N, C-alpha and C positions, 0 to 999 in steps of 0.2 A: 182228521182228514176224512172226507167222505169217499165212497167207492168210485163215483164217476171221476173225481179228481185223480185218484190213483190210476185209473185207466188212462186218463189224458197224459199223465206224467210218463207212463210207459209208451204211449203212442206219439209223443211229441216230435221226434225226429221224422218218423214216417209221415205224419200229418203235414209237416213243413215242406216235405218233398213233393207230395201229391195233391195238395189242396187246390191248386189252380186248374186241375184237370177235369173237374166235373161241371156240368151245366148249371147247377144251382149256385156254385161258388162264383161262376162268371156272371150270373144274373145279379147276385148280391153286390158284387163289386161295381157293376155297371149302374145299379140302382143308387148306391151310395154316391158315386161320382156325379150322377145327375141331380140327386135330391139335395145334397149339401153343397150348395154353390156359394154361400156367403157365411163362412166360418172364420174369416180373418180376425185375428186377435181374440177369438173366443177360447175359453179354457174347456178342453174336451177330455173326458175320461173314457177310454176304450176299455170297458170292463169285461174281462175274459178275453184279453187281446190276442191270445195265441202267439203266433210268431211276429206280431206287430204290423202286419200289412195295412190294416185299417188305420192304426195309429199314425203310420207314415203318410197315408193318404190325407188324413186331416192336417198333418204338419205341412205337407206340400201345398195345401189350400190356405195356409196362413194361420192355422189354429195353434194354440199352445197345447200340444197334445201329450197326454200321459196314458200309458197302457199298463194294465195290471192283469195278472193271471196267477192262479194258484200253483201252476207248474213251474218250478225253478228251471227245468230244462227248456221249456219254450221261451221263458224270459231270457235265458242265456242266448238262445237262437235269435230272438228279437233284438237284443242289444248288439249282437254281431252284425246282423243284417241292416239295422237302422240305427247307427250310432248317434244320430242327431236327435233322437227321441228319448224321452224319459220313460223308463220301465221299472215296475216294482213287482215283487212277488207278494201277492195278496189273495187270500181265499175269499171270494165275494159272497160266500155263504155265511160269513161271519163279519164282524166289524172290520171295516177297511181303513187303512192308515192315512186318511185325508181329513183335513179340517172341514168344519161345517161351512156351508155356503161357498165352496171353492170353485165349482164347475158350472159353466153355462149349459153344457150338454153332457149327459151320460149316454153313451152308445154301447150297445151290447149285441153282438152278432152270434147267433146259434149257440147261446150259452144257457139261458134261463131254463130251457126245457130239460137240462141235465142236473138242475139243482132241486133237491128234495126240500119241500117246504120253503118257498122263496120269500116268505114274509120278512125275514131279517135282511135279505138282499135288497128288497124293494125299499124298506125303511132306511137302509144305509144309502141307497141312491138318492132318496129324497133328502136325507140329512146333508149330503155333500153338494147338492144342487143349490145354486143361487136362486133367489126369489125370481120367479118367472123363467127359470131354467127349464130345459126339456130333457126327457128321457126318450130314447129311441131304441126299440128292440126289434131285431129280425129273428123270427122263430121258425122252427120246423116242427109242425105238430102232426102226429099220426092219428087219424080217426078210424076206428073200426066200427063199421055199421052193419 
């Protein structure tokens, strides 16, 4: 397990309680609601799903949504908050437990910047995507100039 995942496991409950309070979180939720208007019957993987909020947003829009996260604590929170969604514990920095060509969309919000050496992660996302599927990442990048 990598250091950032260990940190998220420790911060899981606090994150779930305060995530909606910052302006960037509100911006991301609004953007996703406006951008993903036609996902009915699409198979969506919310990679690094945290407490499952986006997984549930996709499900409410008609997607067959699956969330995965390396933190068993946030997956437990997600399952309790959104019992109609499917959630799995999976470290996306390694091989993920899904069949090839399974998802129409791989969505990841504020996760990739915390993964060291994302080549395995990107290869796994491509592997589980259906032909002509899409990856969509929201990132927060700090530039020092």
